[in-house]
PQR file with spaces between the fields and no chain letter, atoms N, CA, C, O and H, PARSE charges and radii, in Angstrom:
ATOM       1  N    UNK     1       7.862  -17.842    1.388 -0.4000 1.5000
ATOM       2  CA   UNK     1       7.322  -16.736    1.263 -0.0000 2.0000
ATOM       3  C    UNK     1       5.945  -16.611    2.328  0.5500 1.7000
ATOM       4  O    UNK     1       4.885  -17.237    2.285 -0.5500 1.4000
ATOM       5  N    UNK     2       6.346  -15.693    3.158 -0.4000 1.5000
ATOM       6  CA   UNK     2       5.145  -15.396    4.187 -0.0000 2.0000
ATOM       7  C    UNK     2       4.034  -14.386    3.513  0.5500 1.7000
ATOM       8  O    UNK     2       4.394  -13.327    2.998 -0.5500 1.4000
ATOM       9  H    UNK     2       7.207  -15.185    3.193  0.4000 1.0000
ATOM      10  N    UNK     3       2.885  -14.728    3.549 -0.4000 1.5000
ATOM      11  CA   UNK     3       1.703  -13.833    3.096 -0.0000 2.0000
ATOM      12  C    UNK     3       1.177  -12.879    4.144  0.5500 1.7000
ATOM      13  O    UNK     3       0.709  -13.370    5.171 -0.5500 1.4000
ATOM      14  H    UNK     3       2.593  -15.588    3.968  0.4000 1.0000
ATOM      15  N    UNK     4       1.203  -11.640    4.001 -0.4000 1.5000
ATOM      16  CA   UNK     4       0.610  -10.694    4.991 -0.0000 2.0000
ATOM      17  C    UNK     4      -0.437  -10.105    4.200  0.5500 1.7000
ATOM      18  O    UNK     4      -0.175   -9.565    3.126 -0.5500 1.4000
ATOM      19  H    UNK     4       1.583  -11.241    3.167  0.4000 1.0000
ATOM      20  N    UNK     5      -1.703  -10.178    4.697 -0.4000 1.5000
ATOM      21  CA   UNK     5      -2.735   -9.273    4.256 -0.0000 2.0000
ATOM      22  C    UNK     5      -2.856   -7.925    4.653  0.5500 1.7000
ATOM      23  O    UNK     5      -2.479   -7.772    5.815 -0.5500 1.4000
ATOM      24  H    UNK     5      -1.916  -10.617    5.570  0.4000 1.0000
ATOM      25  N    UNK     6      -3.263   -6.852    4.082 -0.4000 1.5000
ATOM      26  CA   UNK     6      -3.219   -5.616    4.454 -0.0000 2.0000
ATOM      27  C    UNK     6      -4.295   -5.531    5.662  0.5500 1.7000
ATOM      28  O    UNK     6      -5.238   -6.310    5.524 -0.5500 1.4000
ATOM      29  H    UNK     6      -3.569   -6.977    3.138  0.4000 1.0000
ATOM      30  N    UNK     7      -4.312   -4.926    6.529 -0.4000 1.5000
ATOM      31  CA   UNK     7      -5.200   -4.648    7.716 -0.0000 2.0000
ATOM      32  C    UNK     7      -6.207   -3.772    7.310  0.5500 1.7000
ATOM      33  O    UNK     7      -5.952   -2.576    7.164 -0.5500 1.4000
ATOM      34  H    UNK     7      -3.546   -4.293    6.642  0.4000 1.0000
ATOM      35  N    UNK     8      -7.454   -4.280    7.088 -0.4000 1.5000
ATOM      36  CA   UNK     8      -8.613   -3.120    6.380 -0.0000 2.0000
ATOM      37  C    UNK     8      -8.743   -1.905    7.230  0.5500 1.7000
ATOM      38  O    UNK     8      -8.812   -0.779    6.737 -0.5500 1.4000
ATOM      39  H    UNK     8      -7.661   -5.251    7.206  0.4000 1.0000
ATOM      40  N    UNK     9      -8.780   -2.161    8.634 -0.4000 1.5000
ATOM      41  CA   UNK     9      -8.936   -0.922    9.512 -0.0000 2.0000
ATOM      42  C    UNK     9      -7.724    0.193    9.139  0.5500 1.7000
ATOM      43  O    UNK     9      -7.892    1.400    8.965 -0.5500 1.4000
ATOM      44  H    UNK     9      -8.724   -3.075    9.034  0.4000 1.0000
ATOM      45  N    UNK    10      -6.535   -0.508    9.069 -0.4000 1.5000
ATOM      46  CA   UNK    10      -5.480    0.481    8.751 -0.0000 2.0000
ATOM      47  C    UNK    10      -5.577    1.154    7.549  0.5500 1.7000
ATOM      48  O    UNK    10      -5.262    2.333    7.383 -0.5500 1.4000
ATOM      49  H    UNK    10      -6.399   -1.489    9.210  0.4000 1.0000
ATOM      50  N    UNK    11      -6.086    0.275    6.570 -0.4000 1.5000
ATOM      51  CA   UNK    11      -6.419    1.000    5.117 -0.0000 2.0000
ATOM      52  C    UNK    11      -7.506    2.008    5.225  0.5500 1.7000
ATOM      53  O    UNK    11      -7.417    3.041    4.562 -0.5500 1.4000
ATOM      54  H    UNK    11      -6.341   -0.682    6.704  0.4000 1.0000
ATOM      55  N    UNK    12      -8.474    1.807    5.966 -0.4000 1.5000
ATOM      56  CA   UNK    12      -9.621    2.841    5.910 -0.0000 2.0000
ATOM      57  C    UNK    12      -9.119    4.088    6.798  0.5500 1.7000
ATOM      58  O    UNK    12      -9.495    5.219    6.490 -0.5500 1.4000
ATOM      59  H    UNK    12      -8.546    0.968    6.505  0.4000 1.0000
ATOM      60  N    UNK    13      -8.324    3.892    7.830 -0.4000 1.5000
ATOM      61  CA   UNK    13      -7.616    5.131    8.456 -0.0000 2.0000
ATOM      62  C    UNK    13      -6.764    5.914    7.446  0.5500 1.7000
ATOM      63  O    UNK    13      -6.896    7.116    7.216 -0.5500 1.4000
ATOM      64  H    UNK    13      -8.019    2.973    8.081  0.4000 1.0000
ATOM      65  N    UNK    14      -5.892    5.106    6.884 -0.4000 1.5000
ATOM      66  CA   UNK    14      -5.179    5.905    5.951 -0.0000 2.0000
ATOM      67  C    UNK    14      -5.826    6.588    4.769  0.5500 1.7000
ATOM      68  O    UNK    14      -5.330    7.621    4.320 -0.5500 1.4000
ATOM      69  H    UNK    14      -5.785    4.129    7.071  0.4000 1.0000
ATOM      70  N    UNK    15      -6.880    6.069    4.263 -0.4000 1.5000
ATOM      71  CA   UNK    15      -7.796    6.763    3.270 -0.0000 2.0000
ATOM      72  C    UNK    15      -8.318    7.853    3.934  0.5500 1.7000
ATOM      73  O    UNK    15      -8.188    8.967    3.425 -0.5500 1.4000
ATOM      74  H    UNK    15      -7.283    5.230    4.628  0.4000 1.0000
ATOM      75  N    UNK    16      -8.921    7.707    5.047 -0.4000 1.5000
ATOM      76  CA   UNK    16      -9.521    8.918    5.601 -0.0000 2.0000
ATOM      77  C    UNK    16      -8.671    9.809    5.823  0.5500 1.7000
ATOM      78  O    UNK    16      -9.083   10.941    5.572 -0.5500 1.4000
ATOM      79  H    UNK    16      -9.027    6.803    5.460  0.4000 1.0000
ATOM      80  N    UNK    17      -7.402    9.724    6.284 -0.4000 1.5000
ATOM      81  CA   UNK    17      -6.540   10.651    6.544 -0.0000 2.0000
ATOM      82  C    UNK    17      -6.165   11.403    5.247  0.5500 1.7000
ATOM      83  O    UNK    17      -6.088   12.631    5.238 -0.5500 1.4000
ATOM      84  H    UNK    17      -7.067    8.804    6.487  0.4000 1.0000
ATOM      85  N    UNK    18      -5.927   10.629    4.127 -0.4000 1.5000
ATOM      86  CA   UNK    18      -5.464   11.246    3.044 -0.0000 2.0000
ATOM      87  C    UNK    18      -6.622   12.360    2.370  0.5500 1.7000
ATOM      88  O    UNK    18      -6.439   13.444    1.817 -0.5500 1.4000
ATOM      89  H    UNK    18      -5.989    9.631    4.134  0.4000 1.0000
ATOM      90  N    UNK    19      -7.758   11.675    2.640 -0.4000 1.5000
ATOM      91  CA   UNK    19      -8.986   12.391    2.121 -0.0000 2.0000
ATOM      92  C    UNK    19      -9.001   13.894    3.065  0.5500 1.7000
ATOM      93  O    UNK    19      -9.431   14.937    2.572 -0.5500 1.4000
ATOM      94  H    UNK    19      -7.906   10.794    3.090  0.4000 1.0000
ATOM      95  N    UNK    20      -8.603   13.834    4.117 -0.4000 1.5000
ATOM      96  CA   UNK    20      -8.835   15.096    4.934 -0.0000 2.0000
ATOM      97  C    UNK    20      -7.496   15.944    4.605  0.5500 1.7000
ATOM      98  O    UNK    20      -7.754   17.128    4.388 -0.5500 1.4000
ATOM      99  H    UNK    20      -8.254   12.986    4.517  0.4000 1.0000
ATOM     100  N    UNK    21      -6.103   15.601    4.516 -0.4000 1.5000
ATOM     101  CA   UNK    21      -5.049   16.228    4.182 -0.0000 2.0000
ATOM     102  C    UNK    21      -5.055   16.732    2.683  0.5500 1.7000
ATOM     103  O    UNK    21      -4.533   17.805    2.382 -0.5500 1.4000
ATOM     104  H    UNK    21      -5.893   14.639    4.692  0.4000 1.0000
ATOM     105  N    UNK    22      -5.709   15.855    1.695 -0.4000 1.5000
ATOM     106  CA   UNK    22      -6.147   16.571    0.320 -0.0000 2.0000
ATOM     107  C    UNK    22      -7.127   17.142    0.247  0.5500 1.7000
ATOM     108  O    UNK    22      -7.415   17.533   -0.884 -0.5500 1.4000
ATOM     109  H    UNK    22      -6.133   14.983    1.940  0.4000 1.0000
ATOM     110  N    UNK    23      -7.935   17.412    1.191 -0.4000 1.5000
ATOM     111  CA   UNK    23      -9.241   18.292    1.160 -0.0000 2.0000
ATOM     112  C    UNK    23     -10.301   17.967    0.335  0.5500 1.7000
ATOM     113  O    UNK    23     -11.050   18.737   -0.266 -0.5500 1.4000
ATOM     114  H    UNK    23      -7.701   17.094    2.110  0.4000 1.0000
ATOM     115  N    UNK    24     -10.299   16.727    0.360 -0.4000 1.5000
ATOM     116  CA   UNK    24     -11.324   16.024   -0.529 -0.0000 2.0000
ATOM     117  C    UNK    24     -12.762   15.602    0.347  0.5500 1.7000
ATOM     118  O    UNK    24     -12.780   15.376    1.557 -0.5500 1.4000
ATOM     119  H    UNK    24      -9.690   16.102    0.848  0.4000 1.0000
ATOM     120  N    UNK    25     -13.734   15.563   -0.401 -0.4000 1.5000
ATOM     121  CA   UNK    25     -14.924   15.370    0.249 -0.0000 2.0000
ATOM     122  C    UNK    25     -15.707   14.116   -0.613  0.5500 1.7000
ATOM     123  O    UNK    25     -16.493   14.358   -1.528 -0.5500 1.4000
ATOM     124  H    UNK    25     -13.719   15.747   -1.384  0.4000 1.0000
ATOM     125  N    UNK    26     -15.377   12.812   -0.189 -0.4000 1.5000
ATOM     126  CA   UNK    26     -15.772   11.725   -1.137 -0.0000 2.0000
ATOM     127  C    UNK    26     -16.985   11.174   -0.623  0.5500 1.7000
ATOM     128  O    UNK    26     -17.045   11.046    0.600 -0.5500 1.4000
ATOM     129  H    UNK    26     -14.739   12.615    0.555  0.4000 1.0000
ATOM     130  N    UNK    27     -18.143   10.758   -1.441 -0.4000 1.5000
ATOM     131  CA   UNK    27     -19.072   10.096   -0.903 -0.0000 2.0000
ATOM     132  C    UNK    27     -18.770    8.518   -0.652  0.5500 1.7000
ATOM     133  O    UNK    27     -17.770    7.989   -1.137 -0.5500 1.4000
ATOM     134  H    UNK    27     -18.094   10.862   -2.434  0.4000 1.0000
ATOM     135  N    UNK    28     -19.571    7.912    0.022 -0.4000 1.5000
ATOM     136  CA   UNK    28     -19.535    6.682    0.447 -0.0000 2.0000
ATOM     137  C    UNK    28     -19.061    5.606   -0.680  0.5500 1.7000
ATOM     138  O    UNK    28     -18.216    4.734   -0.477 -0.5500 1.4000
ATOM     139  H    UNK    28     -20.384    8.342    0.416  0.4000 1.0000
ATOM     140  N    UNK    29     -19.754    5.823   -1.900 -0.4000 1.5000
ATOM     141  CA   UNK    29     -19.579    4.993   -2.944 -0.0000 2.0000
ATOM     142  C    UNK    29     -18.228    4.911   -3.552  0.5500 1.7000
ATOM     143  O    UNK    29     -17.622    3.905   -3.922 -0.5500 1.4000
ATOM     144  H    UNK    29     -20.440    6.531   -2.064  0.4000 1.0000
ATOM     145  N    UNK    30     -17.795    6.410   -3.593 -0.4000 1.5000
ATOM     146  CA   UNK    30     -16.404    6.435   -4.155 -0.0000 2.0000
ATOM     147  C    UNK    30     -15.143    6.059   -2.941  0.5500 1.7000
ATOM     148  O    UNK    30     -14.002    5.747   -3.282 -0.5500 1.4000
ATOM     149  H    UNK    30     -18.287    7.227   -3.292  0.4000 1.0000
ATOM     150  N    UNK    31     -15.531    6.142   -1.674 -0.4000 1.5000
ATOM     151  CA   UNK    31     -14.766    5.766   -0.592 -0.0000 2.0000
ATOM     152  C    UNK    31     -14.483    4.155   -0.682  0.5500 1.7000
ATOM     153  O    UNK    31     -13.418    3.545   -0.585 -0.5500 1.4000
ATOM     154  H    UNK    31     -16.458    6.396   -1.397  0.4000 1.0000
ATOM     155  N    UNK    32     -15.631    3.748   -0.872 -0.4000 1.5000
ATOM     156  CA   UNK    32     -15.761    1.932   -0.989 -0.0000 2.0000
ATOM     157  C    UNK    32     -14.749    1.655   -2.060  0.5500 1.7000
ATOM     158  O    UNK    32     -13.857    0.819   -1.913 -0.5500 1.4000
ATOM     159  H    UNK    32     -16.496    4.243   -0.952  0.4000 1.0000
ATOM     160  N    UNK    33     -14.920    2.425   -3.213 -0.4000 1.5000
ATOM     161  CA   UNK    33     -14.274    2.032   -4.445 -0.0000 2.0000
ATOM     162  C    UNK    33     -12.740    2.136   -4.233  0.5500 1.7000
ATOM     163  O    UNK    33     -11.975    1.233   -4.570 -0.5500 1.4000
ATOM     164  H    UNK    33     -15.644    3.104   -3.332  0.4000 1.0000
ATOM     165  N    UNK    34     -12.381    3.180   -3.710 -0.4000 1.5000
ATOM     166  CA   UNK    34     -10.987    3.380   -3.306 -0.0000 2.0000
ATOM     167  C    UNK    34     -10.364    2.357   -2.477  0.5500 1.7000
ATOM     168  O    UNK    34      -9.268    1.821   -2.643 -0.5500 1.4000
ATOM     169  H    UNK    34     -13.004    3.914   -3.436  0.4000 1.0000
ATOM     170  N    UNK    35     -11.251    2.161   -1.536 -0.4000 1.5000
ATOM     171  CA   UNK    35     -10.697    0.755   -0.545 -0.0000 2.0000
ATOM     172  C    UNK    35     -10.448   -0.209   -1.416  0.5500 1.7000
ATOM     173  O    UNK    35      -9.300   -0.620   -1.586 -0.5500 1.4000
ATOM     174  H    UNK    35     -12.141    2.596   -1.401  0.4000 1.0000
ATOM     175  N    UNK    36     -11.448   -0.672   -2.048 -0.4000 1.5000
ATOM     176  CA   UNK    36     -11.356   -1.932   -2.981 -0.0000 2.0000
ATOM     177  C    UNK    36      -9.992   -1.742   -3.946  0.5500 1.7000
ATOM     178  O    UNK    36      -9.168   -2.651   -4.053 -0.5500 1.4000
ATOM     179  H    UNK    36     -12.381   -0.338   -1.910  0.4000 1.0000
ATOM     180  N    UNK    37      -9.875   -0.655   -4.527 -0.4000 1.5000
ATOM     181  CA   UNK    37      -8.495   -0.543   -5.428 -0.0000 2.0000
ATOM     182  C    UNK    37      -7.364   -0.706   -4.527  0.5500 1.7000
ATOM     183  O    UNK    37      -6.435   -1.434   -4.876 -0.5500 1.4000
ATOM     184  H    UNK    37     -10.544    0.083   -4.441  0.4000 1.0000
ATOM     185  N    UNK    38      -7.340   -0.084   -3.359 -0.4000 1.5000
ATOM     186  CA   UNK    38      -6.027   -0.127   -2.689 -0.0000 2.0000
ATOM     187  C    UNK    38      -5.790   -1.581   -2.228  0.5500 1.7000
ATOM     188  O    UNK    38      -4.704   -2.159   -2.202 -0.5500 1.4000
ATOM     189  H    UNK    38      -8.095    0.507   -3.075  0.4000 1.0000
ATOM     190  N    UNK    39      -6.965   -2.059   -1.877 -0.4000 1.5000
ATOM     191  CA   UNK    39      -6.698   -3.649   -1.491 -0.0000 2.0000
ATOM     192  C    UNK    39      -6.330   -4.501   -2.385  0.5500 1.7000
ATOM     193  O    UNK    39      -5.757   -5.535   -2.043 -0.5500 1.4000
ATOM     194  H    UNK    39      -7.848   -1.589   -1.898  0.4000 1.0000
ATOM     195  N    UNK    40      -6.607   -4.204   -3.748 -0.4000 1.5000
ATOM     196  CA   UNK    40      -6.091   -4.940   -4.803 -0.0000 2.0000
ATOM     197  C    UNK    40      -4.698   -4.502   -5.082  0.5500 1.7000
ATOM     198  O    UNK    40      -3.865   -5.339   -5.429 -0.5500 1.4000
ATOM     199  H    UNK    40      -7.072   -3.364   -4.025  0.4000 1.0000
ATOM     200  N    UNK    41      -4.402   -3.304   -4.961 -0.4000 1.5000
ATOM     201  CA   UNK    41      -2.965   -3.053   -5.229 -0.0000 2.0000
ATOM     202  C    UNK    41      -1.899   -3.760   -4.008  0.5500 1.7000
ATOM     203  O    UNK    41      -0.857   -4.385   -4.205 -0.5500 1.4000
ATOM     204  H    UNK    41      -5.078   -2.624   -4.679  0.4000 1.0000
ATOM     205  N    UNK    42      -2.391   -3.507   -3.044 -0.4000 1.5000
ATOM     206  CA   UNK    42      -1.810   -4.543   -1.869 -0.0000 2.0000
ATOM     207  C    UNK    42      -1.558   -5.699   -2.036  0.5500 1.7000
ATOM     208  O    UNK    42      -0.446   -6.150   -1.761 -0.5500 1.4000
ATOM     209  H    UNK    42      -3.237   -2.999   -2.884  0.4000 1.0000
ATOM     210  N    UNK    43      -2.758   -6.605   -2.635 -0.4000 1.5000
ATOM     211  CA   UNK    43      -2.557   -7.833   -2.941 -0.0000 2.0000
ATOM     212  C    UNK    43      -1.657   -8.308   -4.174  0.5500 1.7000
ATOM     213  O    UNK    43      -1.109   -9.407   -4.261 -0.5500 1.4000
ATOM     214  H    UNK    43      -3.661   -6.239   -2.858  0.4000 1.0000
ATOM     215  N    UNK    44      -1.608   -7.234   -5.147 -0.4000 1.5000
ATOM     216  CA   UNK    44      -0.765   -7.461   -6.226 -0.0000 2.0000
ATOM     217  C    UNK    44       0.886   -7.103   -5.938  0.5500 1.7000
ATOM     218  O    UNK    44       1.812   -7.496   -6.648 -0.5500 1.4000
ATOM     219  H    UNK    44      -2.054   -6.341   -5.077  0.4000 1.0000
ATOM     220  N    UNK    45       0.985   -6.426   -4.961 -0.4000 1.5000
ATOM     221  CA   UNK    45       2.430   -6.168   -4.365 -0.0000 2.0000
ATOM     222  C    UNK    45       2.956   -7.238   -3.421  0.5500 1.7000
ATOM     223  O    UNK    45       4.155   -7.501   -3.331 -0.5500 1.4000
ATOM     224  H    UNK    45       0.233   -6.107   -4.385  0.4000 1.0000
ATOM     225  N    UNK    46       2.015   -7.833   -2.733 -0.4000 1.5000
ATOM     226  CA   UNK    46       2.381   -8.636   -1.746 -0.0000 2.0000
ATOM     227  C    UNK    46       3.415   -9.525   -2.205  0.5500 1.7000
ATOM     228  O    UNK    46       4.461   -9.546   -1.556 -0.5500 1.4000
ATOM     229  H    UNK    46       1.040   -7.620   -2.806  0.4000 1.0000
ATOM     230  N    UNK    47       3.276  -10.384   -3.386 -0.4000 1.5000
ATOM     231  CA   UNK    47       4.443  -11.167   -3.863 -0.0000 2.0000
ATOM     232  C    UNK    47       6.003  -10.561   -3.560  0.5500 1.7000
ATOM     233  O    UNK    47       6.905  -11.014   -2.856 -0.5500 1.4000
ATOM     234  H    UNK    47       2.426  -10.367   -3.913  0.4000 1.0000
ATOM     235  N    UNK    48       5.926   -9.384   -4.369 -0.4000 1.5000
ATOM     236  CA   UNK    48       7.088   -8.657   -4.370 -0.0000 2.0000
ATOM     237  C    UNK    48       7.532   -8.181   -2.988  0.5500 1.7000
ATOM     238  O    UNK    48       8.720   -8.123   -2.670 -0.5500 1.4000
ATOM     239  H    UNK    48       5.193   -9.017   -4.941  0.4000 1.0000
ATOM     240  N    UNK    49       6.593   -7.867   -2.238 -0.4000 1.5000
ATOM     241  CA   UNK    49       7.333   -7.483   -0.816 -0.0000 2.0000
ATOM     242  C    UNK    49       7.503   -8.721    0.121  0.5500 1.7000
ATOM     243  O    UNK    49       7.924   -8.506    1.258 -0.5500 1.4000
ATOM     244  H    UNK    49       5.628   -7.915   -2.497  0.4000 1.0000
ATOM     245  N    UNK    50       7.217   -9.978   -0.255 -0.4000 1.5000
ATOM     246  CA   UNK    50       7.434  -11.037    0.623 -0.0000 2.0000
ATOM     247  C    UNK    50       8.845  -11.785    0.054  0.5500 1.7000
ATOM     248  O    UNK    50       9.459  -12.619    0.719 -0.5500 1.4000
ATOM     249  H    UNK    50       6.875  -10.153   -1.178  0.4000 1.0000
ATOM     250  N    UNK    51       9.176  -11.411   -1.064 -0.4000 1.5000
ATOM     251  CA   UNK    51      10.481  -12.004   -1.725 -0.0000 2.0000
ATOM     252  C    UNK    51      11.597  -11.651   -0.766  0.5500 1.7000
ATOM     253  O    UNK    51      11.899  -10.470   -0.595 -0.5500 1.4000
ATOM     254  H    UNK    51       8.677  -10.734   -1.604  0.4000 1.0000
ATOM     255  N    UNK    52      12.220  -12.628   -0.136 -0.4000 1.5000
ATOM     256  CA   UNK    52      13.272  -12.518    0.649 -0.0000 2.0000
ATOM     257  C    UNK    52      14.630  -11.973   -0.085  0.5500 1.7000
ATOM     258  O    UNK    52      15.010  -12.635   -1.051 -0.5500 1.4000
ATOM     259  H    UNK    52      11.975  -13.587   -0.275  0.4000 1.0000
ATOM     260  N    UNK    53      15.311  -10.948    0.249 -0.4000 1.5000
ATOM     261  CA   UNK    53      16.676  -10.485   -0.270 -0.0000 2.0000
ATOM     262  C    UNK    53      17.553  -11.084    0.659  0.5500 1.7000
ATOM     263  O    UNK    53      17.349  -11.282    1.857 -0.5500 1.4000
ATOM     264  H    UNK    53      15.003  -10.411    1.034  0.4000 1.0000
ATOM     265  N    UNK    54      18.851  -11.432   -0.218 -0.4000 1.5000
ATOM     266  CA   UNK    54      19.997  -12.049    0.587 -0.0000 2.0000
ATOM     267  C    UNK    54      20.462  -10.780    1.270  0.5500 1.7000
ATOM     268  O    UNK    54      20.369   -9.660    0.769 -0.5500 1.4000
ATOM     269  H    UNK    54      19.017  -11.271   -1.191  0.4000 1.0000
ATOM     270  N    UNK    55      21.083  -11.117    2.720 -0.4000 1.5000
ATOM     271  CA   UNK    55      21.511  -10.008    3.514 -0.0000 2.0000
ATOM     272  C    UNK    55      22.635   -9.030    2.621  0.5500 1.7000
ATOM     273  O    UNK    55      22.828   -7.843    2.886 -0.5500 1.4000
ATOM     274  H    UNK    55      21.159  -12.027    3.128  0.4000 1.0000
ATOM     275  N    UNK    56      23.207   -9.648    1.709 -0.4000 1.5000
ATOM     276  CA   UNK    56      24.325   -8.945    1.075 -0.0000 2.0000
ATOM     277  C    UNK    56      23.932   -8.397   -0.117  0.5500 1.7000
ATOM     278  O    UNK    56      24.749   -7.786   -0.806 -0.5500 1.4000
ATOM     279  H    UNK    56      23.051  -10.612    1.495  0.4000 1.0000
ATOM     280  N    UNK    57      22.659   -8.550   -0.491 -0.4000 1.5000
ATOM     281  CA   UNK    57      22.021   -7.894   -1.767 -0.0000 2.0000
ATOM     282  C    UNK    57      21.730   -6.504   -1.416  0.5500 1.7000
ATOM     283  O    UNK    57      21.205   -6.343   -0.314 -0.5500 1.4000
ATOM     284  H    UNK    57      21.995   -9.046    0.069  0.4000 1.0000
ATOM     285  N    UNK    58      21.990   -5.341   -2.213 -0.4000 1.5000
ATOM     286  CA   UNK    58      21.720   -4.240   -2.142 -0.0000 2.0000
ATOM     287  C    UNK    58      20.068   -3.903   -2.518  0.5500 1.7000
ATOM     288  O    UNK    58      19.535   -4.354   -3.532 -0.5500 1.4000
ATOM     289  H    UNK    58      22.416   -5.472   -3.108  0.4000 1.0000
ATOM     290  N    UNK    59      19.494   -3.197   -1.710 -0.4000 1.5000
ATOM     291  CA   UNK    59      18.124   -2.916   -2.275 -0.0000 2.0000
ATOM     292  C    UNK    59      17.893   -2.053   -3.402  0.5500 1.7000
ATOM     293  O    UNK    59      16.917   -2.170   -4.143 -0.5500 1.4000
ATOM     294  H    UNK    59      19.927   -2.830   -0.887  0.4000 1.0000
ATOM     295  N    UNK    60      18.925   -1.061   -3.547 -0.4000 1.5000
ATOM     296  CA   UNK    60      19.008   -0.317   -4.444 -0.0000 2.0000
ATOM     297  C    UNK    60      20.386    0.292   -4.746  0.5500 1.7000
ATOM     298  O    UNK    60      21.144    0.496   -3.797 -0.5500 1.4000
ATOM     299  H    UNK    60      19.717   -0.966   -2.945  0.4000 1.0000
ATOM     300  N    UNK    61      20.796    0.622   -6.096 -0.4000 1.5000
ATOM     301  CA   UNK    61      22.115    1.102   -6.235 -0.0000 2.0000
ATOM     302  C    UNK    61      22.288    2.441   -5.900  0.5500 1.7000
ATOM     303  O    UNK    61      21.370    3.261   -5.892 -0.5500 1.4000
ATOM     304  H    UNK    61      20.180    0.456   -6.866  0.4000 1.0000
ATOM     305  N    UNK    62      23.661    2.722   -5.572 -0.4000 1.5000
ATOM     306  CA   UNK    62      23.929    3.919   -5.249 -0.0000 2.0000
ATOM     307  C    UNK    62      24.802    4.660   -6.493  0.5500 1.7000
ATOM     308  O    UNK    62      25.863    4.166   -6.874 -0.5500 1.4000
ATOM     309  H    UNK    62      24.407    2.056   -5.578  0.4000 1.0000
ATOM     310  N    UNK    63      24.370    5.622   -6.955 -0.4000 1.5000
ATOM     311  CA   UNK    63      24.915    6.374   -8.014 -0.0000 2.0000
ATOM     312  C    UNK    63      25.607    7.562   -7.687  0.5500 1.7000
ATOM     313  O    UNK    63      24.877    8.455   -7.258 -0.5500 1.4000
ATOM     314  H    UNK    63      23.508    6.023   -6.645  0.4000 1.0000
ATOM     315  N    UNK    64      27.014    7.867   -7.784 -0.4000 1.5000
ATOM     316  CA   UNK    64      27.582    9.039   -7.873 -0.0000 2.0000
ATOM     317  C    UNK    64      28.119    9.589   -8.781  0.5500 1.7000
ATOM     318  O    UNK    64      28.491    8.870   -9.708 -0.5500 1.4000
ATOM     319  H    UNK    64      27.608    7.142   -8.133  0.4000 1.0000
ATOM     320  N    UNK    65      28.350   10.979   -8.859 -0.4000 1.5000
ATOM     321  CA   UNK    65      28.887   11.703  -10.007 -0.0000 2.0000
ATOM     322  C    UNK    65      30.460   11.808  -10.030  0.5500 1.7000
ATOM     323  O    UNK    65      31.026   12.396  -10.951 -0.5500 1.4000
ATOM     324  H    UNK    65      28.047   11.564   -8.106  0.4000 1.0000
């Protein structure tokens, strides 16, 4: 399993863009807390994202009526 940490500059840019798109005005304390929470979420998701899937394994099922 290859470990990839989230790029902190990319995360900061993403949060800034979302703040702008959503029309929010966050103070520095809230912005830093959001950054910390997204970093935690990325760390929790990392083992799942690093799990290698077999080439023949479907990522998701296809449902048809």
